[in-house]
OpenMM code with the backbone's topology and positions (N, CA, C; nanometers):
from openmm import Vec3, app, unit

residues = "MET THR GLU ARG VAL THR THR GLU GLN ALA VAL ALA TRP ALA ARG ALA HIS GLY ALA VAL PRO HIS VAL VAL ASP GLY GLY THR LEU ARG THR ALA GLN ASP ALA LEU THR ALA ILE GLY GLU ALA LEU ASP PHE PRO PRO TYR TYR GLY GLY THR LEU ASP ALA LEU TYR ASP CYS LEU SER ASP LEU SER TRP LEU ALA PRO GLY ARG HIS VAL LEU ILE TRP SER HIS HIS GLN ALA LEU ALA GLY HIS ASP TRP ALA GLY TYR GLN GLN VAL ARG ALA THR LEU ARG ASP GLY ALA VAL THR SER GLY ALA ARG ARG LEU THR VAL VAL LEU THR THR ALA".split()
positions = [
    Vec3(0.0846, -0.1170, 0.0000),
    Vec3(0.0000, 0.0000, 0.0000),
    Vec3(0.0895, 0.1238, 0.0000),
    Vec3(0.0547, 0.2205, -0.0806),
    Vec3(0.1271, 0.3464, -0.0857),
    Vec3(0.0459, 0.4528, -0.0154),
    Vec3(0.1099, 0.5217, 0.0754),
    Vec3(0.0433, 0.6285, 0.1482),
    Vec3(0.0837, 0.7617, 0.0879),
    Vec3(-0.0135, 0.8462, 0.0619),
    Vec3(0.0163, 0.9780, 0.0065),
    Vec3(0.0409, 1.0767, 0.1196),
    Vec3(0.1486, 1.1489, 0.1063),
    Vec3(0.1880, 1.2455, 0.2072),
    Vec3(0.2018, 1.3804, 0.1374),
    Vec3(0.1489, 1.4840, 0.1983),
    Vec3(0.1650, 1.6178, 0.1424),
    Vec3(0.2997, 1.6742, 0.1852),
    Vec3(0.3415, 1.7766, 0.1162),
    Vec3(0.4670, 1.8432, 0.1518),
    Vec3(0.4604, 1.8970, 0.2939),
    Vec3(0.3476, 1.9573, 0.3288),
    Vec3(0.3321, 2.0128, 0.4634),
    Vec3(0.3435, 1.9034, 0.5694),
    Vec3(0.2850, 1.7867, 0.5426),
    Vec3(0.2949, 1.6757, 0.6376),
    Vec3(0.4392, 1.6271, 0.6494),
    Vec3(0.5093, 1.6204, 0.5373),
    Vec3(0.6481, 1.5750, 0.5394),
    Vec3(0.7370, 1.6729, 0.6151),
    Vec3(0.7151, 1.8020, 0.5951),
    Vec3(0.7924, 1.9032, 0.6685),
    Vec3(0.7636, 1.8924, 0.8175),
    Vec3(0.6376, 1.8783, 0.8537),
    Vec3(0.5999, 1.8662, 0.9948),
    Vec3(0.6624, 1.7408, 1.0565),
    Vec3(0.6599, 1.6305, 0.9822),
    Vec3(0.7181, 1.5060, 1.0320),
    Vec3(0.8682, 1.5243, 1.0550),
    Vec3(0.9363, 1.5861, 0.9586),
    Vec3(1.0802, 1.6069, 0.9717),
    Vec3(1.1121, 1.6881, 1.0971),
    Vec3(1.0427, 1.7981, 1.1121),
    Vec3(1.0686, 1.8842, 1.2288),
    Vec3(1.0358, 1.8140, 1.3594),
    Vec3(0.9264, 1.7369, 1.3608),
    Vec3(0.8869, 1.6651, 1.4826),
    Vec3(0.9907, 1.5607, 1.5221),
    Vec3(1.0698, 1.5149, 1.4260),
    Vec3(1.1720, 1.4142, 1.4528),
    Vec3(1.3129, 1.4749, 1.4595),
    Vec3(1.3189, 1.6061, 1.4740),
    Vec3(1.4471, 1.6728, 1.4909),
    Vec3(1.5305, 1.6832, 1.3646),
    Vec3(1.4665, 1.6679, 1.2497),
    Vec3(1.5383, 1.6749, 1.1228),
    Vec3(1.5182, 1.8105, 1.0570),
    Vec3(1.6088, 1.8452, 0.9697),
    Vec3(1.5999, 1.9690, 0.8945),
    Vec3(1.5362, 1.9376, 0.7586),
    Vec3(1.4204, 1.9984, 0.7272),
    Vec3(1.3593, 1.9741, 0.5960),
    Vec3(1.4214, 2.0630, 0.4880),
    Vec3(1.4393, 2.0057, 0.3705),
    Vec3(1.4895, 2.0764, 0.2529),
    Vec3(1.3896, 2.0462, 0.1414),
    Vec3(1.3175, 2.1468, 0.0934),
    Vec3(1.2072, 2.1246, -0.0006),
    Vec3(1.2460, 2.1638, -0.1426),
    Vec3(1.2169, 2.0746, -0.2354),
    Vec3(1.2304, 2.1004, -0.3794),
    Vec3(1.0886, 2.1099, -0.4335),
    Vec3(1.0548, 2.2224, -0.4931),
    Vec3(0.9232, 2.2376, -0.5566),
    Vec3(0.9342, 2.1829, -0.6979),
    Vec3(0.8859, 2.0627, -0.7168),
    Vec3(0.8991, 1.9963, -0.8452),
    Vec3(0.7949, 2.0331, -0.9481),
    Vec3(0.7001, 2.1174, -0.9119),
    Vec3(0.5918, 2.1515, -1.0029),
    Vec3(0.6353, 2.2175, -1.1318),
    Vec3(0.7508, 2.2816, -1.1314),
    Vec3(0.7963, 2.3523, -1.2515),
    Vec3(0.9129, 2.2824, -1.3214),
    Vec3(0.9550, 2.1685, -1.2709),
    Vec3(1.0691, 2.0986, -1.3293),
    Vec3(1.0281, 2.0283, -1.4579),
    Vec3(1.1053, 2.0491, -1.5640),
    Vec3(1.0722, 1.9896, -1.6940),
    Vec3(1.1811, 1.8963, -1.7455),
    Vec3(1.3016, 1.9106, -1.6913),
    Vec3(1.4127, 1.8267, -1.7359),
    Vec3(1.4888, 1.7740, -1.6138),
    Vec3(1.5654, 1.6689, -1.6379),
    Vec3(1.6496, 1.6169, -1.5301),
    Vec3(1.7459, 1.7239, -1.4824),
    Vec3(1.7955, 1.8051, -1.5758),
    Vec3(1.8874, 1.9126, -1.5375),
    Vec3(1.8195, 2.0110, -1.4430),
    Vec3(1.6913, 2.0414, -1.4684),
    Vec3(1.6159, 2.1275, -1.3768),
    Vec3(1.6136, 2.0665, -1.2369),
    Vec3(1.5907, 1.9362, -1.2299),
    Vec3(1.5842, 1.8674, -1.1005),
    Vec3(1.7197, 1.8693, -1.0308),
    Vec3(1.8255, 1.8438, -1.1058),
    Vec3(1.9596, 1.8457, -1.0469),
    Vec3(1.9918, 1.9827, -0.9887),
    Vec3(1.9546, 2.0867, -1.0601),
    Vec3(1.9785, 2.2232, -1.0117),
    Vec3(1.8969, 2.2506, -0.8860),
    Vec3(1.7688, 2.2145, -0.8878),
    Vec3(1.6799, 2.2411, -0.7742),
    Vec3(1.7230, 2.1643, -0.6498),
    Vec3(1.7649, 2.0411, -0.6662),
    Vec3(1.8113, 1.9608, -0.5519),
    Vec3(1.9384, 2.0229, -0.4948),
    Vec3(2.0289, 2.0642, -0.5829),
    Vec3(2.1519, 2.1294, -0.5362),
    Vec3(2.1241, 2.2555, -0.4578),
    Vec3(2.0265, 2.3327, -0.5029),
    Vec3(1.9892, 2.4554, -0.4311),
    Vec3(1.9234, 2.4226, -0.2972),
    Vec3(1.8344, 2.3240, -0.2957),
    Vec3(1.7638, 2.2891, -0.1715),
    Vec3(1.8595, 2.2402, -0.0638),
    Vec3(1.9613, 2.1658, -0.1047),
    Vec3(2.0576, 2.1124, -0.0083),
    Vec3(2.1824, 2.1999, 0.0039),
    Vec3(2.1773, 2.3182, -0.0570),
    Vec3(2.2863, 2.4154, -0.0469),
    Vec3(2.4209, 2.3526, -0.0841),
    Vec3(2.4216, 2.2801, -0.1971),
    Vec3(2.5449, 2.2165, -0.2417),
    Vec3(2.6540, 2.3216, -0.2606),
    Vec3(2.7783, 2.2821, -0.2395),
    Vec3(2.8911, 2.3751, -0.2543),
    Vec3(2.9110, 2.4170, -0.4005),
    Vec3(2.9871, 2.5233, -0.4226),
    Vec3(3.0071, 2.5753, -0.5581),
    Vec3(3.0655, 2.4734, -0.6560),
    Vec3(3.1399, 2.3758, -0.6070),
    Vec3(3.2013, 2.2788, -0.6982),
    Vec3(3.1026, 2.1737, -0.7503),
    Vec3(2.9766, 2.1756, -0.7036),
    Vec3(2.8754, 2.0813, -0.7521),
    Vec3(2.8612, 2.0967, -0.9028),
    Vec3(2.8793, 1.9894, -0.9758),
    Vec3(2.8819, 1.9948, -1.1210),
    Vec3(2.7477, 1.9844, -1.1902),
    Vec3(2.6405, 1.9557, -1.1167),
    Vec3(2.5088, 1.9501, -1.1780),
    Vec3(2.4868, 1.8287, -1.2664),
    Vec3(2.5582, 1.7199, -1.2393),
    Vec3(2.5397, 1.5950, -1.3125),
    Vec3(2.4913, 1.4881, -1.2148),
    Vec3(2.4510, 1.3734, -1.2679),
    Vec3(2.4083, 1.2642, -1.1795),
    Vec3(2.5233, 1.2162, -1.0914),
    Vec3(2.6431, 1.2071, -1.1477),
    Vec3(2.7589, 1.1665, -1.0675),
    Vec3(2.7882, 1.2681, -0.9576),
    Vec3(2.7790, 1.3968, -0.9912),
    Vec3(2.8024, 1.5017, -0.8920),
    Vec3(2.6949, 1.4988, -0.7843),
    Vec3(2.5708, 1.4706, -0.8238),
    Vec3(2.4627, 1.4581, -0.7255),
    Vec3(2.4948, 1.3466, -0.6275),
    Vec3(2.5333, 1.2323, -0.6787),
    Vec3(2.5672, 1.1194, -0.5927),
    Vec3(2.6819, 1.1554, -0.4982),
    Vec3(2.7850, 1.2164, -0.5528),
    Vec3(2.9005, 1.2538, -0.4706),
    Vec3(2.8603, 1.3478, -0.3571),
    Vec3(2.7789, 1.4481, -0.3880),
    Vec3(2.7373, 1.5434, -0.2850),
    Vec3(2.6447, 1.4781, -0.1830),
    Vec3(2.5542, 1.3922, -0.2294),
    Vec3(2.4632, 1.3247, -0.1362),
    Vec3(2.5387, 1.2347, -0.0394),
    Vec3(2.6482, 1.1778, -0.0843),
    Vec3(2.7229, 1.0871, 0.0025),
    Vec3(2.8253, 1.1595, 0.0892),
    Vec3(2.8283, 1.2919, 0.0825),
    Vec3(2.9207, 1.3711, 0.1642),
    Vec3(2.8409, 1.4547, 0.2650),
    Vec3(2.7765, 1.5595, 0.2206),
    Vec3(2.6931, 1.6493, 0.3031),
    Vec3(2.7683, 1.7179, 0.4163),
    Vec3(2.9006, 1.7251, 0.4070),
    Vec3(2.9799, 1.7819, 0.5162),
    Vec3(2.9526, 1.9298, 0.5402),
    Vec3(2.8955, 2.0006, 0.4457),
    Vec3(2.8646, 2.1434, 0.4611),
    Vec3(2.7351, 2.1657, 0.5383),
    Vec3(2.6549, 2.0600, 0.5566),
    Vec3(2.5314, 2.0724, 0.6347),
    Vec3(2.5604, 2.0486, 0.7820),
    Vec3(2.4752, 2.1014, 0.8668),
    Vec3(2.4894, 2.0792, 1.0108),
    Vec3(2.4771, 1.9298, 1.0416),
    Vec3(2.5518, 1.8806, 1.1391),
    Vec3(2.5367, 1.7407, 1.1772),
    Vec3(2.3916, 1.7120, 1.2165),
    Vec3(2.3485, 1.5906, 1.1929),
    Vec3(2.2133, 1.5498, 1.2290),
    Vec3(2.1384, 1.4939, 1.1096),
    Vec3(2.0106, 1.4893, 1.1254),
    Vec3(1.9236, 1.4297, 1.0243),
    Vec3(1.8665, 1.5374, 0.9320),
    Vec3(1.8650, 1.5080, 0.8040),
    Vec3(1.8123, 1.5985, 0.7025),
    Vec3(1.7127, 1.5214, 0.6168),
    Vec3(1.6076, 1.5906, 0.5723),
    Vec3(1.5061, 1.5284, 0.4879),
    Vec3(1.4904, 1.6122, 0.3619),
    Vec3(1.5159, 1.5505, 0.2470),
    Vec3(1.4921, 1.6149, 0.1189),
    Vec3(1.3498, 1.5789, 0.0773),
    Vec3(1.2659, 1.6802, 0.0638),
    Vec3(1.1261, 1.6606, 0.0279),
    Vec3(1.1065, 1.7141, -0.1131),
    Vec3(1.0773, 1.6232, -0.2064),
    Vec3(1.0579, 1.6598, -0.3460),
    Vec3(0.9078, 1.6624, -0.3726),
    Vec3(0.8496, 1.7825, -0.3683),
    Vec3(0.7051, 1.7967, -0.3899),
    Vec3(0.6746, 1.7910, -0.5392),
    Vec3(0.5577, 1.7428, -0.5714),
    Vec3(0.5123, 1.7337, -0.7113),
    Vec3(0.6170, 1.6644, -0.7998),
    Vec3(0.6786, 1.5608, -0.7463),
    Vec3(0.7843, 1.4900, -0.8187),
    Vec3(0.7350, 1.4333, -0.9513),
    Vec3(0.6081, 1.4011, -0.9578),
    Vec3(0.5533, 1.3380, -1.0779),
    Vec3(0.5505, 1.4329, -1.1978),
    Vec3(0.5624, 1.5632, -1.1757),
    Vec3(0.5624, 1.6587, -1.2873),
    Vec3(0.6806, 1.6315, -1.3806),
    Vec3(0.7967, 1.6038, -1.3242),
    Vec3(0.9131, 1.5748, -1.4071),
    Vec3(0.8911, 1.4469, -1.4865),
    Vec3(0.8299, 1.3475, -1.4266),
    Vec3(0.8049, 1.2211, -1.4963),
    Vec3(0.7218, 1.2423, -1.6218),
    Vec3(0.6296, 1.3367, -1.6168),
    Vec3(0.5456, 1.3649, -1.7323),
    Vec3(0.6181, 1.4337, -1.8461),
    Vec3(0.7317, 1.4957, -1.8165),
    Vec3(0.8071, 1.5695, -1.9187),
    Vec3(0.9345, 1.4978, -1.9616),
    Vec3(0.9958, 1.4255, -1.8695),
    Vec3(1.1257, 1.3619, -1.8969),
    Vec3(1.1328, 1.2320, -1.8166),
    Vec3(1.0640, 1.1295, -1.8659),
    Vec3(1.0530, 1.0035, -1.7915),
    Vec3(1.1905, 0.9428, -1.7632),
    Vec3(1.2746, 0.9349, -1.8633),
    Vec3(1.4063, 0.8742, -1.8438),
    Vec3(1.4892, 0.9538, -1.7433),
    Vec3(1.4885, 1.0852, -1.7564),
    Vec3(1.5619, 1.1696, -1.6626),
    Vec3(1.5085, 1.1574, -1.5213),
    Vec3(1.3762, 1.1513, -1.5094),
    Vec3(1.3119, 1.1336, -1.3782),
    Vec3(1.3605, 1.0045, -1.3119),
    Vec3(1.3614, 0.8963, -1.3877),
    Vec3(1.4053, 0.7672, -1.3330),
    Vec3(1.5516, 0.7723, -1.2909),
    Vec3(1.6349, 0.8406, -1.3679),
    Vec3(1.7767, 0.8511, -1.3342),
    Vec3(1.7980, 0.9323, -1.2061),
    Vec3(1.7263, 1.0437, -1.1945),
    Vec3(1.7397, 1.1270, -1.0748),
    Vec3(1.6897, 1.0500, -0.9525),
    Vec3(1.5750, 0.9834, -0.9649),
    Vec3(1.5226, 0.9043, -0.8521),
    Vec3(1.6198, 0.7959, -0.8097),
    Vec3(1.6777, 0.7254, -0.9054),
    Vec3(1.7726, 0.6193, -0.8730),
    Vec3(1.8951, 0.6760, -0.8016),
    Vec3(1.9423, 0.7906, -0.8468),
    Vec3(2.0588, 0.8528, -0.7831),
    Vec3(2.0244, 0.8988, -0.6418),
    Vec3(1.9048, 0.9541, -0.6232),
    Vec3(1.8617, 0.9927, -0.4885),
    Vec3(1.8547, 0.8707, -0.3977),
    Vec3(1.8007, 0.7612, -0.4500),
    Vec3(1.7896, 0.6381, -0.3704),
    Vec3(1.9279, 0.5873, -0.3314),
    Vec3(2.0183, 0.5844, -0.4270),
    Vec3(2.1517, 0.5303, -0.4011),
    Vec3(2.2378, 0.6248, -0.3176),
    Vec3(2.2173, 0.7538, -0.3338),
    Vec3(2.3016, 0.8510, -0.2657),
    Vec3(2.2546, 0.8889, -0.1273),
    Vec3(2.1296, 0.8609, -0.0950),
    Vec3(2.0747, 0.8974, 0.0362),
    Vec3(2.1219, 0.7965, 0.1398),
    Vec3(2.2431, 0.8128, 0.1813),
    Vec3(2.3033, 0.7220, 0.2775),
    Vec3(2.3531, 0.8033, 0.3968),
    Vec3(2.3825, 0.7351, 0.5014),
    Vec3(2.4401, 0.8024, 0.6165),
    Vec3(2.5811, 0.8465, 0.5820),
    Vec3(2.6088, 0.9713, 0.6091),
    Vec3(2.7396, 1.0271, 0.5785),
    Vec3(2.7975, 1.0855, 0.7057),
    Vec3(2.8699, 1.0046, 0.7777),
    Vec3(2.9282, 1.0513, 0.9032),
    Vec3(2.8218, 1.0938, 1.0015),
    Vec3(2.8280, 1.2194, 1.0412),
    Vec3(2.7352, 1.2725, 1.1413),
    Vec3(2.6067, 1.3253, 1.0771),
    Vec3(2.5854, 1.2961, 0.9503),
    Vec3(2.4673, 1.3449, 0.8791),
    Vec3(2.3925, 1.2280, 0.8177),
    Vec3(2.2598, 1.2349, 0.8236),
    Vec3(2.1766, 1.1313, 0.7637),
    Vec3(2.0739, 1.1990, 0.6753),
    Vec3(2.0576, 1.1480, 0.5527),
    Vec3(1.9613, 1.2060, 0.4595),
    Vec3(1.8528, 1.1056, 0.4274),
    Vec3(1.7290, 1.1512, 0.4386),
    Vec3(1.6119, 1.0753, 0.3971),
    Vec3(1.5474, 1.1514, 0.2836),
    Vec3(1.4978, 1.0810, 0.1830),
    Vec3(1.4306, 1.1427, 0.0692),
    Vec3(1.2836, 1.1063, 0.0740),
    Vec3(1.1964, 1.2066, 0.0639),
    Vec3(1.0526, 1.1854, 0.0634),
    Vec3(0.9970, 1.2494, -0.0627),
    Vec3(0.9170, 1.1739, -0.1370),
    Vec3(0.8503, 1.2255, -0.2571),
    Vec3(0.7045, 1.2510, -0.2236),
    Vec3(0.6583, 1.3702, -0.2551),
    Vec3(0.5176, 1.4031, -0.2282),
    Vec3(0.4490, 1.4443, -0.3575),
    Vec3(0.3176, 1.4277, -0.3612),
    Vec3(0.2418, 1.4635, -0.4809),
    Vec3(0.1724, 1.5977, -0.4667),
    Vec3(0.1747, 1.6539, -0.3486),
    Vec3(0.1099, 1.7842, -0.3265),
    Vec3(0.1882, 1.8644, -0.2252),
] * unit.nanometer
topology = app.Topology()
chain = topology.addChain("A")
for resn in residues:
    res = topology.addResidue(resn, chain)
    for name in ("N", "CA", "C"):
        topology.addAtom(name, app.Element.getBySymbol(name[0]), res)
């Protein structure tokens, strides 16, 4: 069973569990490159972030510039990208899944919301 969670619910859940929410508004994303840029901005990636899938993975597995603790990347309206760039959407999702790992004193969880 899949449970639908709104962005507001995901943000509230993150805060209630002591995590820092980082929101990507996916409603306007049309390409994988748009998503890579938006994710980098939401997680305040460093200037050397290259905006590629490999760079996304590298940054997700580091996160040393973020405060220690738990972080939640909330990608709202994620399905909008799927409607415009299915292959790119699948690649970004796979990279988020693979890259969302514990990185030292930082832990990243990824939540996809439809609203």
